N, C-alpha and C positions, 0 to 999 in steps of 0.2 A: 618418529615420523617416517612413514614409508612413502617416499615421494613417488615411487613407481605406481602405487595404488592411486594416489591423487591424480597423476597424469592420465592413468587409464580411465578413470571416471570423467575427468575433464574432456578427454578425447571423445567419449560417447556423448557428452553434453554438447560439444561443438558440432558433432554430426547431427544431433537432434535439432539444434538451433538452425542449421542450414536447411534441414528438411522442412521446418516450419515456414521458411521463406518461399516455399513453392506456392502457397496460397495467394499472397499478394502478387507474386510474379505472374501467375495465371490470370488474375484479375486485371493486371496491367496490360497483358496481351489482349484480353477481351475488350478492355476499354480503349485500346490503342494509346495507352500512356507509356512514357519511357520506362522500360523494364530492365535496362542495363544495371541499374543500381542494385536491384534485388538479385540479379544473376551474379554480380561481382561479390556481393555480401555472402551469398550461398557458397560460391567457389572458395572464398577466403575462409569460411567456416569449415568446409571440408578439408582445406589445406591445413588449417590449425589443428583439426582433429587428427589428421594423418601424422603431423609432426609430433603431437603429444603422444599418439599411440606408439610411435617409434621409440620414445623415451620411457615407455611404461612397461609393466609386466602384468601377467595374468594374476589378479588378486585372489590368493587362495585362502586368506584369513579374513577375519572380521575387520570392518572399518572401525577404527577407534574414534572417540570423540574429537581427538586432535585432528585426525585426517578428515573427519566429517566437517569440522569447522573450516579447514583449509579449502576443501572442495566447494563449500557454499560461498565463502568470501571470494575466492579466485573465479568461481563459476559466474557469479554475478558481475564481477569486473569484466571478465572476458566477453560475456554476452552483451554487456552494455556497449563495449567498443565495436563488436561485430554488428550490432543493430543500429549503430550510428552511420554505418557505411552507406545504406541506401539514400539517406538525406544528403550526404556530402557528394556521393558519386553522381546523383541526378542534378546537382546544382541548386537544389531547393534551399539548402542551408550551408553556411561555411562550417569547417570541421568542429570547432568548439561548440557552436550552436547545435550541430548535429548530435554531439555527445549529450548536451543538456536535454534535447528532445527525446533521445533514446532512454536515458536514465529516468527522466520524468515519466515516460510511458511505462517502463518496466516496474518502477517502484510504485506506480499508482498515484503519483503526485498530481499529474495533470497540469503542471505549469508549462506553458508553451512559449517559445520564442518566435513562433510564426505570427507575423503581424496580420496577414489577410488569409484566413483559412479557405475562403471561398474561391480562390484562384488555384488552390492546390489540387493536383489530379486525384480523382476518387480512390484510386488504388493506394495512394499514400495516406489518405485519410483512413482507409480501412487498416492499413499497416500500423498507423499510430494507435488505433483502438485495439488491434490484435496484440500489440506489446503490453497494453494494460491487462488484457485477459491472461496472457502467459505469465505475467509477473504477479497478478492479483492473488491467486491461490498459492503461487510460488513455483518458480521454474524447476526447483528440485522436487517438489511434491508431484507435479505433473510428470516430470522425468521418471520418478520412481513408479508412478501409477501406470505409465504407458510403455516404458522400456524395460525388457527383461533384465534382471540383475544376476550376475554370475558370482557375486560375493555377498556375504552377510554383513550386516551393520548399516543398512539403509537408514535405520532409526537415528543414527548419529548425524546424518546429513539433514534429515527432516527436522530434528530437534534444533539444529543450528540455524535453520531458516524460519522456524515457527515463531509466532508472535504472542507474547504474553505468557504468564504462568498458567499451566493447565494441570488438572489433577489426575486425569486418566484418559485412556483411549477407549472408544466404544468397541473396537475390534482389537484382538490381541496382536495380530501380525501387522507390521507397518505397511507391507505391500497391500494387504486387504484394506487397511484403513485409508491409504492413499487413493486406492481405486474408488472406495465408497465416497470419499470427499470429492473426487473428480466427478463422479456421477451426480452428486447433489449440485455441484458447480455447473455442470452441463444442463441439468434440468432447469435450474433457475435462469440461466442464460436464454434457453429456448422459450421459457414462459415470458420472460421480460421482453424479448424481441418480438414475440407474437403480440403481446399487449400493445407495444408501441406501433406495430403495423395496424392493428385495429383502431388505434386512435389517430391514424392519418399520416404517419411517417412513411417515407419512401423505404423500400426494403433495405438498401444499403445503410441509410441513416438509422433505421431501426436496429440493425445488427450492431453498428458502431456504438450507438448510445447504450445498447444492452451490454456490450463488452465493458464500456466505461462505468455503467451502473453497478453491475454485479462485482466487478473488480474494484469498486469504489475509487475509480481513477479520476474521471471528470473530463477527459478529452471529448470535445464536441466536434461536429462537422461544420458549425456555424460560428461566426465571430462573436455573436451575442449569446452563445451557449443555448440553454433551453428556453431562454426568454424569446428566442426566435419564433417559437410556436404560439406563444401567448394563449395557452390553453390551461385553465384550472384543472380540468380532468387529467391532462397529461402530467401536470405537476404533482397531483395527489398520487398518481400511479408511480411516478419516479420516487416519491417519498416512501411508498410501500416497499419497492424493491431495494432502495438504499437501506431501509430498516432491516429487512431480512438478510441482506448481505453483511450487515454489521454484527450479526449474532455469531456465536461460535459454531462453525460448520460441524464440529464433532458432535454437538448437541443434536443437530439434525439427523446425523447418522444414528445416534442413540434413540431418538424419537422414532426413526424408521423401524428400529428393532423392537422397542418396548412400548411405543404408543406416544401420543401427543402430550401426555401429562409430564413426561420428562422435560420437554421443552418449556411448558408452562410453569414448571417449578424452578426453572433456572434463575437463580438470584441475580446473576450479572445482567442478564437481558432485561429483567424487570427494572433494575436500577437504571439501565440504559434508557428504557422507555420513559422513566420518570424524569431523567435529565432532559430529554428532548421536550417533554411536555412542559416542564417548569420553564425552560429557556424560551420556548415558543410563546407561552403566556406572558412572561415578563417583557419580552421584546415587542410582542404584538400590542399589549396594553400601553407600553411606553410610546410606541410609534403613533398609536391613535391619540394618546394624550397630548403628544407634541403637535398633532394636527398634520402629520406628514401623509397619512393614509387613513381612509375610513376603517372602522374596526374590523369588518369582515376581511377586507383586503390586507390589512395589517397582520391579522392572525394567520392568514394564508401564506403571506410572504415570510413571516417569522417562522412558521412551521417548516416551510421548504428549506430555508437557510439554516435553521437549527439542525435539521436532519442532514443536510448536505455537508455542513462543516463538522458536526460531531462524527458522522460516518467517514469523514475525510475524503468524500467524493469530490467536492469542490464545484459542482454544478451551480450556475448562477441564473436567477430569474428576475433579479432586480439589482440595481446599483447600490449595494449596501454601504458604499463609501459616502453616500449622502446621508446616512443615518447618524444619529447623535453618538457621542463617545460612549455613553452607557451601553448601547446596543452592540457597538463594536468591541467593547470590553468583554461582553458575554460571548461573542463569537470567538475572541482570542482564547478564552477559557475552554470553550468547547473544542477548539482546534487542538489544544494541548491534551485534553482528556482522551479524545479518540473513541473508537468502538470497543468491541469485546475481544478478549483474547481468543486466538484461533480463528479469527475472521480475516477478511481481506483489508481491513482498515489499518490506519496508522495511529500515532499518538501514544500516550502513556498506557492506555487501556483501562477500561472500567474496573476490571478485577483488581488491578494494582491500586486504583483509587480506593476501592472498598477495603482492601487489606491495609492501606496506609491509615485510613480512619480507624479501623478496628484495632490495629496494633498500637496506635497512639492512645486509644481509649484504654487498652490493656495496660500500657505503661502508666497511665494516670491512676488506674485502679490499683496497680501494684505499689504506687506511692502511698496509697491509703491503707493497703493491706500487704505489707512487705513480705509476709510468709506465705501468701496465697500463690497457688500455681494456676495461672489464667491461660486458657486456650484461646487462640485466635481462630475462629470458626466461620466458614462461609460456604454456602451451598451444600451443607451437610458434611463438610470435610474440614478436619483439623490441620491447619497449615503448620509444618515444622519450622523451627527457627531459621534453618538455612534458606528456606524460601522467602521468609520475611526479610532476612538480611539482603537477599538478592533484589527484593522489591525496593527497599530503601536505597540500595546501591544504584539501581537503574534510575530511580527518580533523581538522585543526586547527579548522575552522569548526564541524564537528559537535560536538566535545567542548566548545568554547567556548559554542556555542548551548545545548547541554544544561545546562551549569551556569548560564548566563544565565537561562534559563527557570526553573530551580530556584530561583535567587536571588529572582526576581520572585514565585514562588509562596510562598517563605518570608516575603517581605515582606508578603504578603497573609494570612499567618497559618498556613500549613501547617507541620507538623513537618518536620525536615530529611530523614528517611528517606522520608516520604510525598512530599515535593517532588522529591527526586532520582528516585524511582521513577516518578512521574507525568511528569516532564520527559523522561526517556530513553524511557519507554514511548510517549509521544505522538510524540516525534521519530522513533522507529523504527516508528511506526504499528503497535504491538503491541496496546495496549488495557489489559489487566490490569496493575497495578503491584504495589505492596507496601503493607502496613499497612492503613489505612482504605480504600484503593482497590485492594485485592488481588483474589484469585481470586473471592471471593464478594461483592465490593462493586461499587458503581457510582460514576460521577463526579457524581452528584446532590448530594452534600454540599459540593462545591467552592463557595467564594464566587464572587460574580458576576464580579469582575475575574479570578479564576483561570480561569474558564471561557473568557473572552476570550483569556487567555494560552495555554491549551491549543489553542484554535482556530488561533492563529498557529503554535504548535509543530507541530501536525499537518500544516498546509499546507507549512511549511518542510521538514519531513521528507519528505513525499511528493514534492515538487518538488526535493529535494536542495539546498536553500538557495540556490544560485547564481541560479536562475531568478527567484525572488521578490526576492532582494537586488538584482538588476540594475535592476528598475523603480523603485527608490528612489534611484538615482543621477541627479542633475539632468540631466547631459549626455545621458542615455539617450534623453530625449524630444526632443532637438534634431535638426533635419534634418542630414543628412550623417554624418560619423564621430563616434565617441565622444569 
């Protein structure tokens, strides 16, 4: 472990985090909002960058996977604390609540502890949405795309931050790939915000909701989320953009180069669409059968929430806490599955679900044919055994961690249903859970210790467990091998 290299990259990341605060600072000045919180956070970011730079050295060699893991884990923790400062310094939230809001924004969870959004200054609502956008694609991916790198090995950082197993990159160089992903991200954000403007949103609201949609985060500028607009056309538009943000962004880059058929042939995205469709039909039919909504309205609300929960965006257009247990169980399953690998979504990821089913089928076939050599194939790619082992390992850790956080939350006083909902919602970076913390609730009533627990859960979920778990292994920090 070359700690000097880690400190050097972290110093540049701290400087970049401080520069990003210029945008909400200028908006605060324009809106005559309190701007001191942004100025203090930027100053402390630059100070942290300077202190880290003093302890670093110029990286002449390639960044190893160990150093890349340390940079990503520590970078996310550092940025989370720095971006909590504006909330606390402005008096909007107390310190622990500020950290919850910061991590929820950066991880794309969208679980808020602000009880009344409509009295919050506009510049801070923009800032909340901006943290979604920075963390959605990944602060390291954006950092690699925009900041010139003086060392090799950026792939080690990007791989430690990336979500889900992927088979290949559309571009050979990680710098080029990061820039291409950022361009796609920027184009989708611009198209989304323009669409919202045309459908009647105010410019700032349109931009904030576009940030939250494309980053699949879910922070809104209204207490009742997207239900505030009561517009079926807007709901369908949000469904469209949540869906495209749930696909592997690398596939968009490949389609840009080779044509649309690359995207249309993507197995994972086709399965994702099937899951949305089946869930929407089941919930819509059940809601209509139970007499809660007319069939057209039931299908519309079911489609919106199936898309919102599976994409882990967490926008709400109806209080699904009033729905029967059958429908809430479907939402819980969708919450755990999540979107596609390489997207801005959370959850287990559709690719892993496909591989779990196919590898289980392969194991059953091998029981019948012990001497057969059976490939696990998906999307035209044969997955090696080490990838399948990592898929099973992640699934085990995800389920174990989900119940572990739930147990801690119950020990802190939460009811079992509330604790399980909050645990898996934060692990999957969804936001709304069930019960007291459902569609119309906030995380403000959580006890202090529970708020710290959900901070850990959100970070573990966003970095897919392994990256954060690695830094707690004592041998990780020793020089040389593990």
